[in-house]
C-alpha positions in Angstrom: 47.7 -40.0 9.1 43.9 -39.9 9.0 43.8 -36.2 9.7 46.3 -35.6 6.9 44.2 -37.6 4.5 41.1 -35.7 5.4 42.8 -32.4 4.7 44.0 -33.6 1.3 40.7 -32.6 -0.4 39.8 -33.3 -3.9 40.2 -29.6 -4.9 43.8 -29.8 -3.8 44.3 -32.9 -5.9 42.9 -31.1 -8.9 45.2 -28.1 -8.3 48.2 -30.3 -7.8 47.4 -32.0 -11.2 47.1 -28.6 -12.9 50.4 -27.4 -11.4 52.1 -30.6 -12.4 50.8 -30.2 -16.0 52.0 -26.6 -16.0 55.5 -27.6 -14.8 55.6 -30.2 -17.6 54.6 -27.6 -20.2 57.3 -25.2 -19.0 59.8 -28.0 -19.1 58.8 -28.8 -22.6 59.1 -25.1 -23.7 62.4 -24.5 -21.9 64.0 -27.8 -22.7 63.3 -27.4 -26.4 62.0 -30.9 -26.7 59.4 -31.3 -29.4 56.1 -32.5 -28.0 53.3 -34.5 -29.6 51.6 -32.4 -32.3 47.9 -32.4 -33.1 46.9 -32.6 -36.7 45.8 -29.5 -38.7 42.1 -30.6 -38.8 42.0 -30.8 -35.1 43.5 -27.4 -34.7 41.1 -25.8 -37.2 38.2 -27.4 -35.4 39.5 -26.1 -32.1 39.8 -22.6 -33.5 36.2 -22.7 -34.8 34.9 -23.9 -31.5 36.8 -21.1 -29.7 35.3 -18.5 -32.1 31.8 -20.0 -31.5 32.2 -19.7 -27.8 33.3 -16.0 -28.0 30.5 -15.2 -30.4 27.8 -16.8 -28.3 29.1 -15.0 -25.1 29.1 -11.6 -26.7 25.8 -12.0 -28.5 24.2 -12.9 -25.3 25.5 -9.8 -23.6 24.5 -7.5 -26.5 21.0 -9.1 -26.8 20.3 -8.3 -23.1 21.5 -4.7 -23.6 19.3 -4.4 -26.7 16.2 -5.6 -24.8 16.8 -3.4 -21.8 19.4 -0.6 -22.1 18.9 0.3 -18.4 21.6 -1.5 -16.4 19.4 -1.8 -13.3 16.7 -3.5 -15.4 19.3 -5.7 -17.1 20.1 -7.0 -13.6 16.4 -7.9 -13.2 16.3 -9.5 -16.6 19.1 -12.0 -15.6 16.9 -13.2 -12.8 14.1 -14.3 -15.2 15.7 -17.7 -15.6 15.4 -18.5 -11.9 12.0 -17.0 -11.7 10.8 -19.1 -14.7 12.0 -22.3 -13.0 10.2 -21.4 -9.8 6.9 -20.2 -11.3 6.9 -22.4 -14.4 6.3 -19.7 -16.9 7.1 -16.0 -16.7 4.0 -13.8 -17.3 5.9 -10.5 -17.1 9.6 -9.6 -17.2 9.6 -8.2 -13.7 10.5 -4.6 -14.4 8.5 -1.6 -15.8 8.9 -0.7 -19.4 9.6 2.9 -20.3 6.5 2.9 -22.6 4.4 1.9 -19.7 5.7 4.6 -17.4 5.0 7.2 -20.1 1.5 5.8 -20.6 0.7 6.1 -16.9 1.9 9.7 -16.8 -0.3 10.6 -19.8 -3.4 8.9 -18.3 -2.9 10.5 -14.9 -2.8 14.1 -16.3 -5.5 13.3 -18.9 -7.9 12.4 -16.1 -7.0 15.5 -14.1 -7.6 17.7 -17.1 -11.1 16.3 -17.4 -13.5 15.4 -20.3 -14.0 19.0 -21.2 -10.3 19.3 -22.3 -9.5 18.2 -25.8 -5.9 17.8 -24.8 -6.9 15.7 -21.8 -8.8 13.3 -24.0 -5.9 13.0 -26.4 -3.6 12.2 -23.5 -5.9 9.4 -22.4 -5.8 7.9 -25.9 -2.0 8.2 -26.1 -1.6 6.8 -22.6 -3.7 3.7 -23.4 -1.6 3.1 -26.6 1.6 3.5 -24.7 0.5 0.9 -22.1 -0.3 -1.5 -25.0 3.1 -0.9 -26.4 4.6 -1.8 -23.0 2.6 -5.1 -23.0 3.9 -5.9 -26.5 7.5 -5.1 -25.3 7.0 -7.5 -22.4 6.0 -10.2 -24.8 9.1 -9.5 -26.9 11.4 -9.8 -23.9 9.8 -13.1 -22.8 10.0 -14.6 -26.2 13.6 -13.6 -26.8 14.5 -14.8 -23.3 12.9 -18.2 -23.7 13.7 -19.0 -27.4 17.1 -17.3 -27.9 18.9 -16.3 -24.7 18.1 -19.4 -22.7 19.2 -21.9 -25.4 22.5 -20.0 -26.1 23.1 -19.8 -22.3 22.5 -23.5 -22.1 25.0 -24.0 -25.0 27.6 -22.1 -23.0 26.9 -23.8 -19.7 26.9 -27.4 -21.1 28.3 -28.1 -24.6 31.0 -25.5 -24.7 32.0 -26.0 -21.1 32.2 -29.8 -21.7 34.4 -29.2 -24.8 36.7 -27.0 -22.8 36.9 -29.7 -20.1 37.9 -32.4 -22.8 40.5 -30.1 -24.3 42.0 -29.3 -20.9 42.1 -33.0 -20.1 43.6 -33.8 -23.5 46.4 -31.2 -22.9 47.3 -32.8 -19.6 47.5 -36.3 -21.0 49.5 -35.0 -24.0 52.1 -33.6 -21.6 52.1 -36.8 -19.5 52.6 -38.9 -22.7 55.5 -36.6 -23.9 57.1 -36.7 -20.4 57.1 -40.5 -20.4 58.3 -40.7 -24.0 61.4 -38.8 -22.9 62.0 -41.4 -20.1 61.5 -44.3 -22.4 63.8 -47.1 -21.3 63.8 -45.8 -17.8 60.2 -46.7 -17.2 58.2 -49.8 -18.0 56.8 -50.0 -21.5 53.4 -50.7 -20.2 53.3 -47.4 -18.4 54.3 -45.6 -21.7 51.6 -47.6 -23.6 48.9 -46.6 -21.1 49.9 -43.0 -21.4 49.6 -43.1 -25.2 46.2 -44.9 -25.0 44.9 -42.2 -22.6 46.1 -39.5 -24.9 44.5 -41.0 -28.0 41.3 -41.6 -26.0 41.1 -38.0 -24.9 41.9 -36.7 -28.4 39.0 -38.8 -29.8 36.5 -37.6 -27.2 37.5 -33.9 -27.6 37.4 -34.2 -31.4 34.0 -35.9 -31.3 32.5 -33.3 -29.1 33.8 -30.4 -31.2 32.6 -32.1 -34.4 29.1 -32.6 -33.0 28.9 -28.9 -32.0 30.0 -27.6 -35.4 27.9 -30.0 -37.3 24.7 -29.2 -35.4 25.0 -25.4 -35.7 21.5 -25.5 -37.4 20.2 -25.2 -33.8 21.9 -21.9 -33.4 20.5 -20.7 -36.7 17.0 -21.7 -35.6 17.5 -19.8 -32.4 18.6 -16.7 -34.3 15.6 -17.1 -36.5 13.4 -17.1 -33.4 15.0 -13.8 -32.3 14.1 -12.2 -35.7 10.6 -13.6 -35.6 10.0 -12.1 -32.2 11.3 -8.8 -33.3 9.1 -8.8 -36.4 6.0 -9.7 -34.3 6.8 -6.9 -31.9 7.3 -4.3 -34.6 4.1 -5.4 -36.5 2.0 -4.9 -33.3 3.8 -1.7 -32.5 3.0 -0.3 -35.9 -0.6 -1.3 -35.6 -1.0 0.4 -32.2 0.7 3.6 -33.4 -1.3 3.7 -36.6 -4.5 3.5 -34.6 -3.3 6.2 -32.2 -2.3 8.5 -35.0 -5.7 8.1 -36.6 -7.5 9.0 -33.3 -5.4 12.1 -32.9 -6.0 13.3 -36.4 -9.7 12.7 -36.0 -9.6 14.8 -32.8 -7.8 17.6 -34.6 -10.4 17.6 -37.4 -13.3 17.7 -35.0 -11.7 20.5 -33.0 -11.1 22.5 -36.2 -14.7 22.1 -37.4 -16.2 23.3 -34.1 -16.9 27.0 -33.9 -14.5 28.8 -31.8 -15.9 30.2 -28.6 -15.1 33.9 -28.2 -14.0 35.2 -24.9 -16.4 37.7 -23.3 -15.0 39.5 -20.3 -17.3 39.7 -17.3 -18.6 43.2 -16.3 -16.4 44.8 -13.8 -17.7 45.4 -10.3 -18.1 49.0 -9.0 -16.7 50.0 -5.7 -17.6 53.1 -3.6 -14.3 54.4 -2.3 -15.9 57.4 -0.4 -14.6 61.0 -0.3 -11.0 61.8 -0.8 -9.4 63.4 2.3 -5.8 62.6 1.9 -3.3 65.2 0.8 -1.7 62.9 -1.8 -4.9 62.2 -3.6 -5.4 58.7 -2.3 -8.6 57.1 -1.1 -9.4 56.6 2.5 -10.0 53.0 3.4 -12.2 53.9 6.4 -15.0 56.4 5.9 -15.0 59.5 8.1 -17.5 59.0 10.9 -20.3 61.6 11.3 -20.4 63.6 14.5 -23.8 63.2 16.3 -25.6 65.8 18.3 -24.7 64.1 21.6 -21.1 64.1 20.8 -21.2 67.8 19.8 -22.3 68.9 23.3 -19.4 67.1 24.9 -16.7 69.5 26.1 -13.1 68.5 25.6 -10.6 69.1 28.2 -8.2 70.5 25.6 -8.6 74.2 24.8 -9.7 75.1 21.4 -7.7 77.1 18.9 -9.9 80.2 19.4 -9.4 80.2 23.2 -5.7 79.7 22.8 -5.6 82.7 20.4 -7.5 84.9 22.9 -5.1 84.0 25.6 -2.2 85.0 23.5 -3.8 88.4 22.8 -4.4 89.2 26.5 -1.5 88.8 28.9 -2.1 87.3 32.3 -1.6 90.7 34.0 -4.5 92.2 32.2 -6.7 89.3 33.3 -6.1 90.1 36.9 -7.0 93.7 36.4 -10.4 92.6 35.2 
């Protein structure tokens, strides 16, 4: 018996209650019995709360996409809440901004081109401005995360979740009350009275929580205002940075146009001594013909010369023996 009670966990109890409520709901629908109806004001309030929940959920998703279109970076952005709790306050969003990557590329090539290059100096100016834009974008992300995303996420995780819990509990007690009303006369009146009191209690709690949410929506308006203020601040700083960069680039263009243009003067061509031409096709010999020295001229070759070969052809061998 003890083992059986240990296995009967609280989660199973909750699932059993949900299943029991579902069965009662099906019985109510199939049996055609008219259940306890909630007033129109309650239904209208419930509808507005449901729309508020959907609006907050989708706005949160779209805001994160607006801040960082890259899906991989969005995954890092969702980790900011945990990081901020660990470190106290986030100093950077944890991922590189595209403006910063562009600025680093410009600065790297600007340095490689050197100070003598007008384009290289312009790349350095543009790269520094892009890095400043990245810092401003970091500030925008942090401000929106802390003053807009986090409060709305907290609204989803606490207030809206609590309201959904009260509404779910109310539905269960409504079904229980209707079920006992059908069995009136077969069950004690006290049991029916307790079911009615629990239903009325849950209805009041759910109605109060929804009313408080809808009446304090000024908080959501202030959070939306914080989002717009952060955007305005970002765009003001971005415009200032880009205005300064545009003025620098225009000044560089004016200075470059006012300077006299350096004319290109080709260097004098070098002369080469290719030596005498001894090839039949008119080409030049890469290796000069070596001169024959006196010592080498006295050297007798073992091969017969052309003149000796010619004389041997003129006189046959038989005539040589006669001599």
